[in-house]
N, C-alpha and C positions, 0 to 999 in steps of 0.2 A: 832382376837380381835373383840368383839361385837361392833356394830355401836355406841351405847350409850357411850361406853368407848373411842372410837376414837374421838367422838365429845367432850367429857369432856377433853380429852388430848389436843385437838386443843384450846379449850377455856382457859385452864390453861397455855398453851404455850404463848398465846397472853397476858394474864393478868400478867404473869411473866415479860413481856417486857414493860408493862405500868410503866412509871416513876412516882411514887407517888409524887415526888417533883413538877411535873407539876400540879398536883391537888392542892398541897399546894400553888403554885404560883397563881393559878386561884381563890382560895377560898376567899382572901381578896377583890376581885373585886365584889363579889356577896354579897350584903348587903340588908337589908330591907329598907335602905334609897334610894336605886337606883331601877329604873325600869329595870326588866330583860325581855329580848326578846329572843325567840328561833327561829331557822331557820333550815330547812332541806328539801330536796326533796325526794319523794318516801319513801323508808323504813327508810332512815336517818331522814326524816320528822316525821315518827312515833316515832322514838327514841327521837327526840326533844320534841314531844308532851308528851311522857312518862316522860321526865325530867321536863317539865313544870308542869305536874300533881304532881310530887314529891315535887317540890318547893312550890306549893300551899298547899300541906299537911303540910309542915313545916313552914307555915306562910308568905310566899312571895306572891306577886301579879304578876305572870308572864304573858307574852303575847306571842302568837304564830303569827309570821309573816304570813300574808295571810288570817287570819280570819277577818271577817267583823267588829268585835268589837275591833280590835287592833289599838291603837293610833299611831301617828307618832313617829318615833325614833328621839330623841333629844339629845343635848349635855348632858353628864353625865349618859346617859343610858348605859346598858350593853347588848351586843348581843352575844349569844352563837350560833355559826353557825357550823353545822355538815355536813360533806361531806367525804365519804370514800376516793375518789380520791383526794379531796381537789382542784379539778379543774373544778367542775361542774359550768358551766358558770353562770347560774341563781343565784347560791348561792354566788359565788365570787363577782358578780356584786352588789348584795344586801348588802353583807358584806362591800364592799368598799364604797357603798353609806352611810351605817350607820356610818362608820368611818369618812367620809366627813361631816356628820351631827354632829360629836363630840362624838359619842358613843365609848365605849371601846369594843374591839372585842376579844372574846375567840374562837379560832378555834379548832374544834375536827375533826381529820382526821387520816387516816392511812399513809399518805404520807408526811414525814417531809420536802420534797423539793417542795411541791405543792404551788400554788398561795395562797390558804387560809392560809397555815402555814406561808408563807412569810409576808402576810399583817396583820396577827393577832398580837394583843398586847401580848397575852399569847396563847400558843398552848398546846393541850393535844393530844399526839400521841397514838393512839390505833391501833397497827399494825395487825389488822385482815384482812384477804383476802377480796378484793373488786372485783366488776365486771370488774374493769380496770386491775386487776392482781397485785395490790399492796399488801403488807403485807404478813403475814404467809400464806402459801398455805393451802388449805382446800379441803376436799372431799365434802363439802357442796356447794350448788349452789350460784352463784352470790356473793352478799355481806353478806350472812347470818352470817358468822363468825364475820365480822366487826359489824354488827347490834347487835349480842348477847353480844359482849364484850363492845361495847359502852354503852349499857343499864346497864351492871354491873358497868362499870367505873363511869358513871354519878350517879348511885345509891350510890357509894362510896363517891362521892363528896357531895351528899345530906346528907349522914350520917355525914360527916365532918362538914357541915354547921349546922346540927341539934345539934351536940355536942357543937360546938362553941356557938350557940345561946341558949343552954340549953333547947332544945325542946324535950319534953317527947313523948313517944309513945301515951300516953293518949291525949295529946294536939293535936298531929297529927291526931289521930282518930276522934277528934271533927270536923276537917276540911274535913274529908272524906264525900263523897256524902251521903245525907240522903234521896235521891229521887230515890232509887233503888227499 
């Protein structure tokens, strides 16, 4: 089997295991009336940033934890925290801090028994392989399969939000950078 076919098979295997009901449960928490923060470390952080970018395109004002222009997390805010293992200390500690500040926490992880999944108000399990060995096994290195499938899963969540909010492709395109 060609390498491309093996990777497509892995991605499809993980996506077949993503429970769309978890996306549906998280969707009502993300509204334009709430401030949305995203958090992740390493490659999960890149997936968090990609999600924030998609949110911005569909009319939200997201913030990335760790950026210099990110305000403090307050009561009523929503934090989407991404960690493949769900046990990355820095992510779990900040997620717990946000919850203590009154934020609602959506955890995205491969490990349903992780600390992040336990502390989250809503959890989205994306069971792709991680560097900790969680999830569907992969021929790809480290957390590549988790990263790929988190990206797709959160893009699906954005599509659900855009349909709910009646956001057209044309209005999303108007939010795309014009400084390229």
